[in-house]
C-alpha positions in Angstrom: 0.0 0.0 0.0 1.3 3.4 -0.9 2.1 6.0 1.7 -0.6 8.3 0.4 -3.2 5.6 0.6 -2.2 5.0 4.3 -2.6 8.7 4.9 -6.1 8.7 3.4 -7.0 5.6 5.4 -5.9 7.5 8.6 -8.0 10.5 7.6 -11.1 8.3 7.0 -10.6 6.6 10.4 -10.1 9.8 12.3 -12.9 11.8 10.7 -16.6 11.1 10.2 -16.2 10.3 6.5 -18.6 8.2 4.5 -18.3 6.5 1.1 -20.4 8.3 -1.5 -19.3 6.5 -4.7 -17.2 3.6 -6.0 -16.0 3.2 -9.5 -13.0 3.3 -11.8 -10.4 6.0 -11.6 -11.9 8.3 -14.2 -15.4 8.1 -12.8 -14.2 8.9 -9.3 -12.2 11.9 -10.5 -15.3 13.2 -12.3 -17.3 12.8 -9.1 -14.6 14.4 -7.1 -14.5 17.4 -9.4 -18.3 17.8 -9.3 -18.4 17.7 -5.6 -15.5 20.0 -5.1 -17.1 22.5 -7.5 -20.1 22.4 -5.1 -17.8 23.2 -2.1 -17.6 19.7 -0.8 -14.2 18.3 0.3 -13.5 14.8 -1.0 -11.0 12.1 -0.4 -10.2 9.3 -2.8 -9.2 5.8 -1.6 -7.3 3.3 -3.7 -6.5 6.0 -6.3 -3.0 4.8 -6.9 -4.2 1.2 -7.1 -6.7 2.3 -9.7 -4.0 4.0 -11.7 -1.7 1.0 -11.5 -4.5 -1.3 -12.7 -5.4 0.9 -15.6 -8.5 2.7 -16.7 -10.7 -0.4 -17.2 -10.5 -1.4 -13.6 -12.8 -4.0 -12.1 -14.4 -2.3 -9.1 -14.9 -5.6 -7.4 -11.2 -6.2 -7.3 -9.8 -2.8 -6.6 -12.4 0.0 -6.9 -11.5 3.6 -6.3 -13.8 5.1 -3.6 -14.9 8.7 -3.0 -15.5 9.8 0.5 -17.1 12.9 1.9 -17.7 14.3 5.4 -20.8 13.0 7.1 -22.1 16.5 7.3 -22.0 16.9 3.5 -23.4 13.4 2.7 -27.0 14.4 1.9 -26.0 17.2 -0.5 -23.2 15.1 -2.0 -25.6 12.2 -2.6 -27.9 14.5 -4.6 -25.0 15.7 -6.7 -23.8 12.1 -7.4 -27.4 11.0 -8.1 -27.9 13.8 -10.6 -24.6 12.8 -12.3 -25.7 9.2 -12.7 -29.3 10.0 -13.7 -28.1 12.3 -16.4 -26.2 9.5 -18.0 -22.8 11.1 -17.4 -21.4 7.9 -15.8 -18.8 6.1 -17.9 
């Protein structure tokens, strides 16, 4: 496990973060950008594993995960749902 992944795991364990999305590296970066444009801080887990595995990553094996603060979860869920419902998902 990369040093950055360990750092993110420590953040997740020390804060009230919840998973909002799991997918491949590109999908997760799109979600991350959408959420950050709405003022929501995000954290990616397994980002480097996803990059190492390539773009067509199998989420069941090594999915990249997007986490947000528990206080932002409801609004973040709406942003992600809109993204998925609009057919923007890869």
